[in-house]
N, C-alpha and C positions, 0 to 999 in steps of 0.2 A: 258637234262631235258625234261620230258614228258609235252607236250603241246597239246591243242586242237584248231582246227580252228573254229573261230566264224564268221559267216556272218550276218551283220546287215545292212539292206538296201543295199547301194552300197559299203559298207566298209567291208573289211576282215582283221582280226587280230587274234593273238593267245591269248589263256588264259592258264595260267600255271595250273598244276594239283592241286596246293594247294591254289589257289586264287579264290575268288568269281567272278562272271561275272561283277558285279558292279565295283569291283577293277580293272578288266581288262579294262572296258570302261574308267575308270579314268586314268589308266596308259597310254592308247593310245590317250588320249585327246578327247574322243568322248563324247559329252554332251547328257546325257539322264536324265530323271526325277528320282530323288531318294531323300530320306530324312533320315530315321532312320538307314538304312543299317542293320536292324536286323529282318525284317519281320513283324514289328508291324503296320506300316502305310499303306502299300500296294501302296504307291505312284509310285513305280518303276515297277508295274506289266507289263509283256510283253507276247507276243504270241510266242510259239515255233512252227516253221513250219517243222523242221526236227531235229532229234537227240533225245537223251534220257533225260528226265526231272527227276532230283533227287527228290524223294518224299518229302524231307524236304523243298524244294523250293515251294511246294504247300500247306504247312501247314497253316491253317486258311482261305483258300479260299473257296468260295461257291462251291458246287458240280458241278454246271453248268460250272463254270470257269475251274475247274479241268478237266472235261470231254472234254472241248474244247482246252486243251493244253495251258492254261494260267499258268504262274508261276511268282515267285519273284526272279529276278536276284540277289538281295542283299543276298539271302540265298542259291543261286545256285552255287555250286562248280562243274563244268561240269565233266561228266564221258565219254563224247563222243564229236565229232564235233557237232556243232549246227547252225541252221539258225533261227534267231529270228527277231521279229519286234514289233512295238508298238501295243497297244491294238486297235482293229478295232472298229470304232464307230458303224458300222452296227450291230455288235454282241451285243453291250451294249444297244442300243436304238432301239425302234420300233416306227413306224409312228402312228399317231392318228389324229382325226378330232375334232375341237371344236364344240360341239353340241349346247351350249348356254352360255350366259354370263348375269348374273343378279346382279345389284347393291344392296348390303345389307345395306350399310351406305355410308356416304360421302367419305370414303376412303377404303372401303372393298367391294369386289365383289365375287360372287360365279361363278365358272367355272365348267361346265359339259363337260367331255371329252369322246368321243366315241373311245374306244380302238380298235374296229374293230375285235377283237378276244377275246377268253377267257383269262382273266388275273387274276392270283391267288394272293391274298393279304389278309391282316388282317386290320380291321379298327384301325386307330392309327398309321399305318406305313406311310412312305412317299415315294414320287417318285421324281426323278430328271427330270425336264422339260427343254427341249432345244429349243431355237429359231433357226430354220434351217438356216436363212440367215447369221448368224455370229457365230453359235455354243455357244452362251451365255447360261449358265446352272445355274438353281437355284432349290432348293428343296422345295416341298410343301406337307403338310400333307394331307392324305386321310381322308375325313369325311364320305364317302360312305361305304356301306357294300357290300361284294362279291355277295350277292343276287341281288343287283342293277345292271343294265346293264352299266350305265354310271359311270365314276369315277368323284368324286366331290372333288374340292379343294377350299379353301378360300384364296384370295390374298389381302394383304394390300398394298395400293399404298403409296409409299414414294416419296417425292419431287425429290430426285435424284436417285431413284431406277432404275437401268438399265433395268431390266426385268419386275419388277412390274409395272412401269409406262407404258411400252409398252403393257403389258397385259390389264391394266386398260383403256388406251386411244386408242390403235390401233388394238388389237386383235379382230377379228370378228367371228361370227358364220360361220362355213364352212372352216375356216383357218386350215392349217396343221401344226402340231408341232411333236416333237419326245419326247419320255419319256423313262426312265429307272427305274427299281425297280421291286417289292417294297422292301424297306429296313427299318431297325429299329426294336428294340425288345420291344417296349412299346405298348402292345396290350392285350386285355382281356383274350386270351387263356393262358396267364401267370398265371392267378388266378387259384388256385388249387380247390377251393370249392365255390359254390354259397352261402355258409353261411359265407364267409369272407367279412367283411365290406370293401368298397372301398372309398378312399378319392382322388378326382381328383381336382387338383389345377393348374390353368393356368393363364397366363398374356398375354394380347393382343391377337394376333391370335393363341397363345398357346391353346386357348379354342377349336380350330378346331379338333385336334386329340382326345382331351378328350371327345368332343361331340360324335365322332364316337365310342369311347370306351364305353361311357355311353349307347348309343343305342344298341351296341352289347351285353352289359350286360343285358339289358332289354329283348332283343330278346332271350337270353339264360335263361330267367326266374330267374334272380339273386334274391335271397331271402333277403340277408342282406342289411343293410343300404348303400345307394349310396349318398355320400356327394360331391357336385361339387361346387367349388369356382372359380369365374372368376373375376380377378382384371384387371382394365383398368386405363389408365391415365385420360380419360374423359368418360362421360356417353356414348358418341358415340362409344367408343370401346366395349361396352357391346352389340354387334350387335346380339347376340343370346338370348337376355334376354327374348323375348316373347316365343321362342321355349322351353327354359329351365323352364320358369315359368309354361308353359302348361304341361310339363312332371312332374313337381312337383305336379301339381293338379291331374293328372291322376294316379300317382303311389305313394302309401303311403310310400314307402321306398326311395324315391328321395327327397333330400334336396338341394335346390339351394341358394347360397349366392353370391350376387354381391358386388363388392368393387370398389371404385374410389378413387385414391390417389391424385387427383388434388385439390388444395386449393380452387378452384371455385366449389367444389362439393355442389350443391344446393339441392340435393335430400337427404341429410343427410345419405348417404350410408356409410357403414364402409370403412375405408381408406386403410386397409392392410389385405390381406389374411393371412399372417403369424401371425399377431396380433390375429386374430380370432382363428387360430389354437392353438396358445400359450395359449389363455384364456380358451380353451375347451379341452386341450390335454388329460387330465386324462379321460374324458368321451370318447374321440375318440379312445383311445388305450386300453380301458378296454377289448375289444375283439380285439386282434391284427389284424390291417387292412393291406391291400395292398395299396401302395401310387403310384399314377400316377401324374407327374407334367410336365408341358411343358411351354416353354417361354425362356426368356433370360438366359444366363449362370448364372448370379448373382442371378436371381430369383429362378431357379431350385436348385442351390447349397444351397441357404438359406433354402428352404423347406426340402431338403435332410438332411442337418445338424440338423435341428430341430428334425426330427423323429429319426435320428441316435442317437442323444443325449438322446432320450427316449427309447433306446434299441430296436428300430425296425431294424431288420437286413437288410443289403444292398440288399439281394436277394428279399426282399419284396418292394423295392423302385424302380420305373421305371421312368427314366428321358428321356424326349425328349427336349434336350437343343439346342436351335437354335444358329447357328454360325453366329453372326451378322457381317456385313462387310460394310465398306463405299465404295459405288460403283461409286462414282463420276468420279474417274480417273482410273478406272480399265482398264488394258490392257489385252484384251481377248487373251488367248493363246490356241493353239490346243492341249489341255490336256483333256482327258476323265477321269473324276474322278469317282471312284468306292466306294460306301458304305460310303460316307462322307457327312454329312449334311451341306448345304450351303443355307442360306436364306437371302432375303432382310432384312434390319433393320426393326424390328417390334416396337411396342410401348414400349419404355424403357426410364426411367429417369436415366441419368448418375449420380450416386451418388458419392460424393467425398469419398476418402479413409477414413477408420475409423480413429478415433482419435488416436488409438493405433499405427496406421501406420505413423502418422505425428509427434507425440510428445512422450516424455518419458513415458514408461509404467513401473512404479516402481514395481507394483505387479508381472508382468511377469518377469522382470529382476531379482527380488529377488528370484522368484521360480526357475529361471535358474541358481542360484548360482553365480550371478554377471558374468555370462559367462562360468563358469566351466562346469555346466551341459549342457549348449548349445553345447559346443564343443563335449562332450561325445555323446549327442543325434545325432549330425550331422555326427560324425565319424561312429556311428552305422548304421545310415540311409544310408549313401553312401556305406558302406560295403555291404549292401543288394542290393542297386541299381546296383552296378557294377557286381553283380552276377545274376541279374534278366534278363531273356530272353527278356522281353518286353521293358526294359528301358536302358539296358547297351549300346545298339547300338548308343545312342545319345551322349555317353561320350568317344568315341574311341580316340579323340584327346586331352584328358585331364586326368591327373592322378587322382586317387581317393583322394589323399591328397589335391591336388589343388582345386578340386571341393568342398570339405568339407570346406577348408579355405575361399574360395570366398563366400560361402553361410553363413559362420559364420559372416564375416564382413557385408554382406548384412542384415542379420537378426539383428545383433547388432545395426546397424544404425537405423533400423525400431523401435526396442524396446527402444533404449536409446536416439535417436536423435543426437548422435555423428556422425560427418562427418568422417567415417572411411572406407567407401566403395567407390572406384573410378573406378569400372568396368562398363560394359555396363548395362543399364537398361534392365529389362526382355524382352521388345519387340525386342531390338537389339540383345540381347544375344541368343534369340530363333528364330531369323528371318528366318532361313533356315529349321527349324524343322517342319515337318508335324505331328501335334499332335491332336488327336481327343478328344472330351469330355470324351469318355470312358477311354482313356489312362490317361487323366488328373485326372479323378476320381480314377483310379487305383493307381496312384502315391500318391494321397491324402489319400487313405485308408492305404497304406503302411506307410506313414508319421504318421497318427493318431495312428496306432498300435505301432509305435516306441515311440511316445510321451507318450502313456499310459504305455508302458513297463518301461519307466524311471520315472514314478510316477507323471507326470504333471496332475494337476487337470482338471476335465472335462470342466469347463467353460474356462480354459486357452487354452485347446486343441481346443475348438470351436473358440476362439478368433484368434488363430494362423491360423486355417483353413480358417476363414473368410478373413483374410489378404491375404492369398494365392489366394483366389478366386477373389480378386480385380484385379489380374493380368491375370485372365483366358482369358479375351477378347484379351489380347496381345499375348497369347501363343497358344491358340486353333485356328487352321486354316487348310484349305484343301491343300493349295499350299504355298510354301515359298514366302516371300516378301522381298524386298531389305532392306539392312541395311542403316540407315540414319546417316551420320556423319557430324555434323556442317551444317545441312540442305542440304547436298549433298547426292544424291542417289547413293550408291555404287553398283558395279556389283554383281548380285545375284549369278551367277555361271559362269563356263567357265574356260579357261586356259590362261596362258601367258607363253611365252618362254623368259627367261631372263638369263643373265650372272651373276653368283653369286660372291659376293665379298669375301665370306669366304667359306672354305670347309665344307661339310656336308655329311650326309648319304642318300642314295636313299631309299625312303619309300617302294619301291617294292622289290628290290633285296638286300637291306641293304649294298651294297658295297659303298666304299668311292667315293665322288665326289670332285674333286679338284677345288680350287679357279680359277675363270675365265672360267669354263666350262659353256656351255649353257644347261639349264635344263627346264623341263616343270613343271609349278607350278599351282596347283589347287586353284583358287581364294577363294572359300568358305572353303575348308577343310584345306588349308595350306600344302598340300602334295607335295613333290618334287620327280621328276622322272629323273633318269640319262639318258644320251644320248643313252646308250645301250638299256634300257627298252623302251625308246621313239621309237627306230627304229625297234623293234621286230614286224614288220608287214609283211603280206603276200600279194602277188599279188592276185587280185580278182579271176583270173582263177584257183587259187589253190583249191577252194571249188567246 
């Protein structure tokens, strides 16, 4: 059998001619980062030091990564011997100095960063900022313009924010940090014409990238209406109110609206940005606008759904959806994350699931033919998912029929309240999957198209999508997190060698494994490797 020699750090092993590098790592019990196994999440990205890189394994990577021999082992079926290693931190991050820190409100500060060299970016994009002492990494939106020398970010202090508290309390002028970027596709250059109205809607520190986009639009002499809405939990969250009011006064095409959803709102400000948009939607979309929204996943998804339901195409809606994370007990790992947004928790009210998700929804269940149409919809949807290049990799260990049946029981329980689903909740079921907001939105769009195809009413499609979005915070993440069973944290990854009680087939060579043999078992994937495949290793000097 044709094989290729792979050297990874101090380990040398073989890779079969018809298996991916990730499969070879798994077969030999070598723990490396990966998630989707389909090239969607980029969590497994590595550096090739020698050997031929198949072009397909660099699909979707930035030009800079490609030119520096970075590739995705999950989509790499080697065509030669290779020497590979993890992504180098020095390549991804560059040093910078803190120029100044200014407090804007009780819990928000402005940081000016001296990049020390020319740095190309667009207002509204974000950078990954790293604390050098322990490699803690978070993402922050850029408010500044490339014409400015300093990079400007706004940081909200959270009581248990690992990096935000350090920035707010300990970071000083002259301190050194490292940063990576810029990333994100929510910026003014996406707008095709200065005559296109813009609607910018942010919650909490989501106003930061939108403020940068607004200034960029004005710098480019944007002619059409520029409507910017800022929603906060308290008045203190409206920390750019003076600046935005000043811009509204100076520019006739700027309209600023402040919203506070706290019940102690004593300034009689509007309570909800979405409500304002709903009440004025006909006027706002009379001349089709471009939409920019930033903040929590729930907030941005709600804004996107509103405009999508009024026939604004997805290509005209730009989201900067912050990935909120509880940082209290985070165990920092030596993982260098690329192109994934990760922020401290910003101002967000955790709203309970919708009523439809908790009790019987007779209208929905009737529209779904008491379950008959639901089954047809899910069978159709998963037939598309299993053929989709971006999504199919997450389902390699489950048949299409099984996935459809499990989702049927899950959705039936949501729509009827019947206790018919006994599988994992979404957080546990997706605990190992690295899924970005973009990928979540991609699946949502595929589902919406399928629901529409089967004749579900628009308001019911929106209701279904809103229910899905209540689980976004449990599914979207940058790195896997452990599965919790009965309060016990289960192993996230790795291998065990066990004696099997019953015969089975090897997941690598598909030969029979007899009862009583010792096998290698992948804890997360449930894959089993026979003694022969376990032992197919080479001495280090072979490379």
